[in-house]
N, C-alpha and C positions, 0 to 999 in steps of 0.2 A: 503493499500499499504505499510505502514511502515515495513511489515515482508517479502516483495519480495525481491527476490535475483535478482540482476543485472547480466546480461548476455551480452557477448561480440556480436559483429554484424561483419559479414564478409566486409561490406562496411563502409569504415574510415567516420564518419558524416562531417568530416572537408574539404572531397573533393567534390566539385561540378561541377557535370558532365554538359556539354552543347555541342550544335552544335558548339559553337566559338571554341571548341578545335579539330574540324573535319579538315582534311588537304584542303587546299585551292589551292596550285600550284599543276600542273601535277609530279613534282618530288616529294613532299611529299606524293600523292597517288599512286605513283609507289612504294615507299620506305614502305607503309603499305600493299601493296599487297604481299609482303614477310611473312607476318605473319597469320596464318590461325583462324583470328578472328571469322569468321561466324561457323568455323566446332567446335572451343573450345564454343561458345555459345552453338552451338547445343548439344554437349556434357553434358556440365552444364545443359540444360534444362532435359535431359533425367536423370541426377543424382538427380535433384531435386524431380522430379516426384515419384520415390520409395523411396529413401533412406534420402535425405538431404533437407526437407522443409523450413530449416532456411536458406536456400541459395536463395529462391526464388526471395526476392526481389530485392537481389542484381544481380541476373542473368536478372530478367526483366529490370532492370535499364541499364543494359551494353545493353541489346539487343536492344534499342532504336536507337542504334548507328551502325546496322549491315549494311548499306548502305554506310557509308564513316566513318568508325572508325577510331580515332586519337591515339597518343601514349599514352594521359593520359587514354583513355578507356582500 
């Protein structure tokens, strides 16, 4: 492993994603409906399939919050 080269990752390791960051009030949920989160994740899944496999882990992590994404996601 001494000759290995480091690689950057698209997901910052210091960010911890959890269900606690999901909207809990109707106002927060309505605010998040303005953002096309589901469509964005779908496009990223398509992108990782053929050309960017390095994004797969990040997209999988973010796709766990499709039902109720928060601003952090």
